[in-house]
RODO-2510 file (C-alpha; in nm, 4 decimals, decimal comma):
residues 395
     n   res          X          Y          Z
     1     k    -2,4278     0,8935    -2,3190
     2     k    -2,3185     0,5458    -2,3451
     3     n    -2,0349     0,3183    -2,1204
     4     r    -1,9305     0,0180    -1,9822
     5     n    -2,0033     0,0898    -1,6127
     6     s    -2,2767    -0,0579    -1,3874
     7     f    -2,0942    -0,2285    -1,0833
     8     p    -2,1247    -0,5982    -0,9919
     9     r    -2,3006    -0,6227    -0,6606
    10     k    -1,9824    -0,8280    -0,5211
    11     l    -1,7489    -0,5216    -0,6173
    12     y    -1,9879    -0,2809    -0,4459
    13     l    -2,0015    -0,4614    -0,1279
    14     k    -1,6392    -0,4696    -0,0861
    15     a    -1,5581    -0,0894    -0,2393
    16     g    -1,8316     0,1873    -0,0998
    17     d    -1,5774     0,4165    -0,2609
    18     t    -1,6312     0,3848    -0,5832
    19     l    -1,8635     0,4914    -0,8595
    20     n    -2,1152     0,2570    -0,9206
    21     d    -2,3043     0,3475    -1,1838
    22     c    -2,1238     0,5939    -1,4490
    23     h    -2,4520     0,6343    -1,6845
    24     a    -2,4726     0,9859    -1,8340
    25     e    -2,8000     1,0611    -1,6404
    26     t    -2,6427     0,9650    -1,3366
    27     l    -2,3019     1,1120    -1,3673
    28     v    -2,4744     1,4605    -1,4156
    29     r    -2,6952     1,4524    -1,1329
    30     r    -2,3861     1,3617    -0,8481
    31     a    -2,2159     1,6083    -1,0509
    32     l    -2,4972     1,8939    -1,0418
    33     v    -2,5155     1,7970    -0,6766
    34     r    -2,1581     1,8515    -0,5792
    35     y    -2,1729     2,2164    -0,8227
    36     l    -2,4698     2,3018    -0,5141
    37     f    -2,2594     2,1878    -0,2557
    38     e    -1,9444     2,3791    -0,3297
    39     d    -2,2303     2,6993    -0,4263
    40     l    -2,3365     2,6494    -0,0046
    41     l    -1,9607     2,6891     0,0749
    42     r    -1,9584     3,0604    -0,0491
    43     p    -2,0508     3,3378     0,1824
    44     t    -2,4593     3,3534     0,1615
    45     d    -2,4387     3,6867    -0,0200
    46     k    -2,2100     3,5420    -0,3041
    47     m    -2,4437     3,2234    -0,3531
    48     v    -2,5785     3,1848    -0,6759
    49     n    -2,8564     2,9098    -0,6420
    50     f    -2,9645     2,9378    -0,3010
    51     e    -3,1108     3,1931    -0,0434
    52     p    -3,1293     3,1932     0,3059
    53     t    -3,4429     3,0793     0,5177
    54     e    -3,5197     3,1763     0,9137
    55     e    -3,3771     2,8167     1,0086
    56     k    -3,0313     2,8458     1,0416
    57     g    -2,8355     2,6236     0,7749
    58     v    -3,1572     2,5803     0,5666
    59     f    -3,1658     2,7408     0,2234
    60     r    -3,4170     2,7434    -0,0324
    61     l    -3,3894     2,7874    -0,4128
    62     s    -3,3539     3,1034    -0,5519
    63     p    -3,6675     3,2121    -0,7501
    64     s    -3,4707     3,2907    -1,0723
    65     v    -3,3077     2,9561    -1,0623
    66     s    -3,4645     2,6304    -1,2954
    67     f    -3,2432     2,3480    -1,3706
    68     s    -3,2993     2,1521    -1,6981
    69     l    -3,1537     1,8145    -1,8609
    70     y    -3,0536     1,6925    -2,1860
    71     i    -2,9905     1,3454    -2,2641
    72     s    -2,8819     1,2571    -2,5768
    73     q    -3,1145     0,9563    -2,6301
    74     p    -3,3958     0,7988    -2,4124
    75     p    -3,2917     0,6819    -2,0693
    76     c    -3,2167     0,2891    -2,0153
    77     g    -3,5004     0,0892    -1,8662
    78     d    -3,8623     0,1586    -1,9276
    79     g    -3,8481     0,5069    -2,1732
    80     s    -3,6595     0,2761    -2,3642
    81     i    -3,9402     0,0855    -2,4739
    82     y    -4,0915     0,2808    -2,7860
    83     e    -4,2300     0,2367    -3,0781
    84     t    -4,0282     0,2250    -3,3872
    85     t    -4,0588     0,3002    -3,7492
    86     k    -3,9709    -0,0469    -3,8633
    87     v    -4,2218    -0,3346    -3,9608
    88     t    -4,1559    -0,6632    -3,9498
    89     v    -4,3531    -0,9333    -4,1294
    90     r    -4,4045    -1,2590    -3,9151
    91     k    -4,5058    -1,6121    -3,9778
    92     r    -4,8139    -1,6480    -3,7028
    93     k    -4,8840    -1,9720    -3,5510
    94     r    -5,2220    -2,1750    -3,6628
    95     d    -5,3746    -2,1371    -3,3975
    96     e    -5,3271    -1,7538    -3,4201
    97     i    -5,4819    -1,6916    -3,7473
    98     p    -5,8725    -1,6169    -3,7713
    99     t    -6,0246    -1,8615    -3,9984
   100     e    -6,0979    -1,6050    -4,3021
   101     e    -5,7181    -1,4902    -4,3285
   102     k    -5,6767    -1,9197    -4,3047
   103     e    -5,8776    -1,9545    -4,6461
   104     q    -5,7000    -1,6764    -4,7998
   105     g    -5,3987    -1,8101    -4,7246
   106     k    -5,2620    -1,5267    -4,5220
   107     t    -5,0051    -1,7020    -4,2915
   108     k    -4,7911    -1,3240    -4,2321
   109     k    -4,8800    -1,0676    -4,0161
   110     p    -4,6814    -0,7199    -4,0374
   111     t    -4,6152    -0,5923    -3,7240
   112     v    -4,4577    -0,2322    -3,5955
   113     d    -4,1110    -0,2982    -3,3666
   114     s    -4,0665    -0,1807    -3,0602
   115     n    -3,7267    -0,0943    -2,9529
   116     r    -3,5987    -0,3232    -2,6763
   117     t    -3,4378    -0,2585    -2,3368
   118     g    -3,1456    -0,4606    -2,1810
   119     a    -3,2471    -0,3456    -1,8423
   120     k    -3,3364    -0,6743    -1,6656
   121     l    -3,6818    -0,6840    -1,4938
   122     v    -3,6482    -0,6363    -1,0750
   123     g    -3,9636    -0,7665    -0,8346
   124     w    -4,2077    -0,7873    -1,0418
   125     q    -4,2280    -1,2140    -1,0912
   126     g    -4,6339    -1,2758    -1,1013
   127     k    -4,7486    -0,8789    -1,0949
   128     q    -4,8402    -0,5877    -1,2862
   129     a    -4,7456    -0,2309    -1,1930
   130     h    -4,9889     0,0235    -1,1568
   131     g    -5,1662     0,1043    -1,4901
   132     s    -4,8872    -0,0486    -1,6846
   133     g    -5,1249    -0,3695    -1,8062
   134     s    -4,8354    -0,6304    -1,7864
   135     g    -4,9092    -0,9932    -1,7861
   136     e    -4,7111    -1,2356    -1,5965
   137     w    -4,3624    -1,2511    -1,5714
   138     g    -4,2394    -1,4779    -1,8888
   139     q    -4,0523    -1,4523    -2,2050
   140     s    -4,3588    -1,2444    -2,3382
   141     s    -4,3325    -0,9807    -2,0183
   142     r    -3,9634    -0,9073    -2,0678
   143     q    -4,0331    -0,5903    -2,2645
   144     s    -4,3831    -0,4948    -2,0467
   145     v    -4,3811    -0,1358    -1,9552
   146     g    -4,4362     0,0546    -1,6791
   147     l    -4,1699    -0,1813    -1,4655
   148     t    -3,8811    -0,1392    -1,2600
   149     r    -3,5418    -0,2426    -1,3846
   150     l    -3,1777    -0,3173    -1,3198
   151     k    -2,9195    -0,1501    -1,5136
   152     s    -2,8200    -0,3832    -1,8473
   153     g    -2,5603    -0,6424    -1,8559
   154     r    -2,4996    -0,9623    -1,9627
   155     s    -2,7772    -1,2047    -1,8974
   156     d    -2,5593    -1,5073    -1,8456
   157     l    -2,3447    -1,3966    -1,5447
   158     p    -2,3949    -1,5428    -1,2040
   159     k    -2,5922    -1,3621    -0,9685
   160     e    -2,2859    -1,2168    -0,7485
   161     l    -2,1953    -1,0281    -1,0502
   162     v    -2,5029    -0,8813    -1,2027
   163     t    -2,5395    -0,5127    -1,1187
   164     t    -2,7739    -0,3836    -0,8315
   165     s    -2,7647    -0,0375    -0,9952
   166     m    -3,1461     0,0830    -1,0839
   167     s    -3,2012     0,1907    -1,4641
   168     c    -3,1917     0,5598    -1,5512
   169     s    -3,5730     0,5305    -1,5999
   170     d    -3,6465     0,4605    -1,2661
   171     k    -3,3781     0,7018    -1,1098
   172     l    -3,5076     0,9927    -1,2673
   173     c    -3,8453     0,8822    -1,2216
   174     l    -3,7850     0,9060    -0,8764
   175     a    -3,6224     1,2443    -0,9034
   176     s    -3,9588     1,3742    -1,0780
   177     y    -4,1270     1,3520    -0,7475
   178     a    -3,8600     1,3534    -0,4723
   179     g    -3,6128     1,5523    -0,6328
   180     f    -3,2362     1,4846    -0,7373
   181     q    -3,1031     1,6374    -0,4708
   182     s    -2,9423     1,3574    -0,2983
   183     a    -3,0204     1,2822     0,0916
   184     l    -2,6922     1,4259     0,2139
   185     l    -2,7802     1,7971     0,0169
   186     s    -3,1424     1,7417     0,1393
   187     r    -3,0289     1,7947     0,5177
   188     f    -2,9925     2,1650     0,4102
   189     l    -3,3194     2,2046     0,2115
   190     r    -3,6792     2,1754     0,3237
   191     s    -3,8069     2,0971    -0,0255
   192     p    -3,6641     1,8828    -0,3426
   193     l    -3,5171     2,0316    -0,6594
   194     k    -3,6609     1,8912    -0,9544
   195     f    -3,5680     1,9270    -1,3240
   196     k    -3,8196     2,1934    -1,4788
   197     s    -3,7759     1,9995    -1,8237
   198     l    -3,5757     1,7269    -1,9737
   199     t    -3,4925     1,7078    -2,3354
   200     i    -3,4360     1,4062    -2,4990
   201     s    -3,2609     1,3502    -2,8506
   202     r    -3,5047     1,1550    -3,0865
   203     p    -3,3442     0,8238    -3,1956
   204     p    -3,3021     0,7911    -3,5996
   205     d    -3,5459     0,4878    -3,6068
   206     s    -3,8591     0,6536    -3,4097
   207     s    -4,1066     0,8971    -3,4123
   208     k    -4,0952     1,1861    -3,1781
   209     e    -4,4425     1,1042    -3,0227
   210     a    -4,3578     0,7615    -2,9897
   211     v    -4,0273     0,9073    -2,7704
   212     h    -4,2092     1,1018    -2,5915
   213     n    -4,5424     0,9099    -2,4928
   214     a    -4,2642     0,6349    -2,3350
   215     v    -4,0557     0,8607    -2,1418
   216     t    -4,3499     1,0599    -2,0129
   217     r    -4,4929     0,7175    -1,8938
   218     a    -4,1242     0,6255    -1,7786
   219     l    -4,1070     0,9173    -1,5579
   220     w    -4,4326     1,0533    -1,4680
   221     g    -4,7103     0,8148    -1,5604
   222     r    -4,6296     0,5249    -1,3378
   223     i    -4,6549     0,7616    -1,0326
   224     e    -4,9229     1,0226    -1,1196
   225     r    -5,1758     0,8578    -0,8530
   226     v    -4,9125     0,9081    -0,5758
   227     c    -4,8476     1,2730    -0,7064
   228     t    -5,1693     1,3591    -0,6800
   229     t    -5,2459     1,2899    -0,3003
   230     k    -5,2016     1,5738    -0,1031
   231     d    -4,9791     1,4764     0,1991
   232     t    -4,9984     1,7795     0,4989
   233     n    -4,7546     1,6374     0,6667
   234     t    -4,4747     1,6808     0,4261
   235     q    -4,2672     2,0190     0,5132
   236     g    -4,3157     2,3035     0,2526
   237     g    -4,6958     2,1720     0,1073
   238     f    -4,4974     2,0163    -0,1293
   239     f    -4,7923     1,8000    -0,3383
   240     e    -5,0262     2,1173    -0,3611
   241     g    -4,7461     2,2298    -0,6311
   242     s    -4,6194     1,9036    -0,8035
   243     d    -4,6142     1,9165    -1,1578
   244     p    -4,4751     1,6927    -1,3981
   245     p    -4,1172     1,7782    -1,5766
   246     k    -4,1666     1,9017    -1,9344
   247     i    -4,0578     1,6133    -2,1730
   248     n    -3,9041     1,7984    -2,5229
   249     i    -3,7856     1,5984    -2,7885
   250     c    -3,4990     1,7635    -3,0028
   251     e    -3,5283     1,6519    -3,3457
   252     e    -3,1459     1,8061    -3,4494
   253     k    -2,9587     1,5841    -3,5607
   254     f    -2,5792     1,5801    -3,3937
   255     v    -2,3588     1,4460    -3,6204
   256     n    -2,1148     1,2598    -3,3867
   257     h    -2,4323     1,1439    -3,2041
   258     r    -2,3497     0,7361    -3,1303
   259     l    -2,6455     0,6314    -3,3223
   260     e    -2,6029     0,8931    -3,6148
   261     v    -2,2669     0,7541    -3,6308
   262     e    -2,3658     0,3660    -3,6224
   263     r    -2,6606     0,4317    -3,8601
   264     k    -2,4252     0,5369    -4,1492
   265     l    -2,1589     0,3010    -4,0347
   266     p    -2,2577     0,0700    -4,3640
   267     e    -2,1681     0,2985    -4,5879
   268     l    -1,8200     0,3861    -4,4843
   269     g    -1,6107     0,1982    -4,7289
   270     e    -1,6747    -0,1202    -4,8878
   271     s    -1,6051    -0,5137    -4,7693
   272     s    -1,7397    -0,8035    -4,9236
   273     d    -1,7642    -0,9671    -4,5991
   274     a    -2,1143    -0,9378    -4,4657
   275     n    -1,9966    -1,0445    -4,1038
   276     q    -1,7727    -0,7712    -4,1062
   277     n    -2,0287    -0,4865    -4,1650
   278     k    -2,2688    -0,6638    -3,9188
   279     r    -1,9817    -0,6456    -3,6617
   280     r    -1,9583    -0,2734    -3,7331
   281     k    -2,2679    -0,1924    -3,7224
   282     k    -2,2524    -0,1171    -3,3556
   283     i    -2,0096     0,0883    -3,1765
   284     p    -1,8341    -0,0794    -2,8558
   285     a    -1,9524     0,1514    -2,5408
   286     s    -1,6634     0,3994    -2,4200
   287     g    -1,4656     0,2653    -2,1178
   288     v    -1,4542     0,5997    -1,9358
   289     a    -1,7126     0,8348    -1,7972
   290     i    -1,6464     1,2040    -1,7883
   291     n    -1,7848     1,4499    -1,5512
   292     w    -1,7589     1,8444    -1,5490
   293     y    -1,9404     2,1269    -1,3682
   294     e    -1,8848     2,5115    -1,3500
   295     g    -1,5499     2,5711    -1,1481
   296     g    -1,4447     2,1996    -1,1162
   297     g    -1,3090     2,1524    -1,4155
   298     v    -1,3143     1,7772    -1,5761
   299     e    -1,2291     1,4875    -1,4167
   300     v    -1,2559     1,1370    -1,6049
   301     v    -1,3124     0,8104    -1,4379
   302     t    -1,2267     0,4310    -1,5541
   303     g    -1,5962     0,2857    -1,5806
   304     a    -1,4323    -0,0883    -1,4916
   305     f    -1,3293     0,0053    -1,1817
   306     g    -1,5372     0,3276    -1,0746
   307     r    -1,2270     0,5373    -0,9767
   308     k    -1,0122     0,7949    -1,1829
   309     q    -0,8489     0,7594    -1,4679
   310     g    -0,5127     0,6007    -1,4351
   311     a    -0,6546     0,3840    -1,1105
   312     s    -0,6302    -0,0115    -1,1359
   313     s    -0,8596    -0,2323    -0,9337
   314     r    -0,5848    -0,2646    -0,6603
   315     q    -0,5385     0,0825    -0,6046
   316     i    -0,7742     0,1362    -0,3423
   317     s    -0,6724     0,4633    -0,1428
   318     k    -0,8397     0,8036    -0,1077
   319     k    -0,6407     0,9497    -0,4075
   320     t    -0,8002     0,7214    -0,6545
   321     c    -1,1918     0,8022    -0,5441
   322     s    -1,3719     1,0489    -0,7841
   323     r    -1,4962     1,3454    -0,6618
   324     l    -1,8541     1,2345    -0,7322
   325     s    -1,7937     0,9113    -0,4857
   326     k    -1,9926     0,8560    -0,1677
   327     p    -1,6752     0,9566     0,0670
   328     a    -1,6000     1,2625    -0,1378
   329     m    -1,9617     1,4138    -0,1329
   330     w    -1,9948     1,3067     0,2203
   331     g    -1,6796     1,4901     0,2756
   332     i    -1,8124     1,8009     0,1305
   333     a    -2,1246     1,7898     0,3276
   334     i    -1,9435     1,7850     0,6254
   335     e    -1,7544     2,1159     0,4846
   336     v    -2,0843     2,2560     0,4475
   337     a    -2,1755     2,1844     0,8112
   338     k    -1,8900     2,3154     0,9242
   339     s    -1,8980     2,6214     0,7759
   340     l    -2,2664     2,6833     0,8312
   341     g    -2,2246     2,6346     1,2338
   342     v    -2,4900     2,3373     1,2215
   343     e    -2,4776     2,0014     1,3261
   344     g    -2,3393     1,7306     1,0970
   345     e    -1,9410     1,7310     1,1796
   346     s    -1,9156     1,4488     1,3789
   347     w    -2,2097     1,2320     1,1931
   348     d    -2,1038     0,8933     1,0360
   349     y    -2,2541     0,8622     0,7039
   350     s    -2,6066     0,6591     0,7844
   351     q    -2,6609     0,9562     1,0152
   352     w    -2,6387     1,1807     0,7336
   353     k    -2,8429     0,9850     0,4828
   354     q    -3,1308     0,9527     0,7611
   355     s    -3,0996     1,3440     0,8370
   356     a    -3,3517     1,4466     0,6504
   357     e    -3,7165     1,3108     0,7186
   358     w    -3,9222     1,5152     0,4596
   359     y    -3,6884     1,3350     0,1677
   360     k    -3,7122     0,9836     0,3355
   361     r    -4,1060     1,0663     0,3421
   362     l    -4,1071     1,1526    -0,0092
   363     k    -3,8956     0,8229    -0,1261
   364     n    -4,0935     0,6073     0,0933
   365     h    -4,4453     0,6808    -0,1040
   366     l    -4,2772     0,5689    -0,3970
   367     k    -4,0476     0,3008    -0,2827
   368     g    -4,2515     0,1756     0,0052
   369     p    -4,4682    -0,1109     0,0346
   370     d    -4,7590     0,0014    -0,1661
   371     g    -4,5636     0,2484    -0,3811
   372     p    -4,5093     0,2153    -0,7804
   373     l    -4,1394     0,1682    -0,7519
   374     r    -4,1450    -0,0873    -0,4450
   375     p    -3,9549    -0,3480    -0,6002
   376     w    -3,6277    -0,0809    -0,5730
   377     v    -3,3272    -0,2524    -0,4883
   378     r    -3,1670    -0,1227    -0,1524
   379     k    -2,8228    -0,1659    -0,1572
   380     a    -2,6755    -0,2811     0,1897
   381     p    -2,4509     0,0096     0,3730
   382     p    -2,1165     0,0453     0,2662
   383     q    -1,8789    -0,0675     0,5385
   384     g    -1,5479     0,1025     0,6525
   385     i    -1,5285     0,4229     0,4378
   386     s    -1,4946     0,7676     0,5942
   387     p    -1,5108     1,1146     0,4370
   388     l    -1,3143     1,2425     0,1817
   389     l    -1,2722     1,6217     0,2664
   390     p    -1,2135     1,8762    -0,0244
   391     l    -0,8653     1,9330     0,0954
   392     e    -0,7776     1,5716     0,0564
   393     e    -0,8872     1,5709    -0,2741
   394     r    -0,6411     1,8420    -0,4013
   395     m    -0,3381     1,6401    -0,2212
***
């Protein structure tokens, strides 16, 4: 689930052929899209997930197919702000204490803790999100709910080294509405592909209800007013059948889950050094990210560089590109267009991104000037990349 890669904006602008976000939710979405592209390369009667429509080169999802997503802990960002089972007793300022309690000498008050997210607020300075009830920007509002956030990272980094990748909560929120299929795959569809359900493991320090409420708010609650709007201009009549994904909270405890291991760390061995136990309380994030899909085998990516394991920051070549990177996804989209005999082989990357009008319209409902995700950080188009065709990947 957890690793170190949220790529700095400085490196993203120079390298459009890297994986800029290696959080598990992002990797599994891209791996699923890759798998679906490879399905479209099969003969029509051999496709597993799609069936053809009357329009050439356009497909619909087979009625027997649905998608479910499992996440080992709440997604970073808004979904990670939930009440915990911990209670903290804090000393209150004199002007915060009611007169009656002052007379009784009650200067302290027990409060229920909330899990805090390290994901940074973006774009909400002095504003409120729809239905969030959040206050003005400042120390007290950094854990306000219902707001867009960037991936977590060190707070002391200069601006050019801060990631521009949106939090997993925001990305899953967008996918809950506009689909997870990406702009490239949308070229061959006329309606979104959405997760029917999301299953999330309950962290040890929380209740099932608290996590369910937080994830529901992050993925659907903040965009619900948009989702109930009927838009007859959207192909497929999407809004008439728009339903939220079913959120399941998993009670099963996995022995090697990071949070479970961290919880037991103080019990492992004895030490008279309290600081040593404190340091051992957290397991360092992994430096690598693994992606797998049926028929594609396993690929390991180094999070620090966004390239295949074994590559260094100086090895900028197609051989080190991940199969989930922009050039590789663009390359397989071109292969699909060629195999289907439809337009797209000569398009540049920007043309592919703009090719699905219905998908652009759905995204704009959330990310446009009046949308609940309007502060979404838009990256500059990558410069100088070329498609990495499937045959080149195997060389």
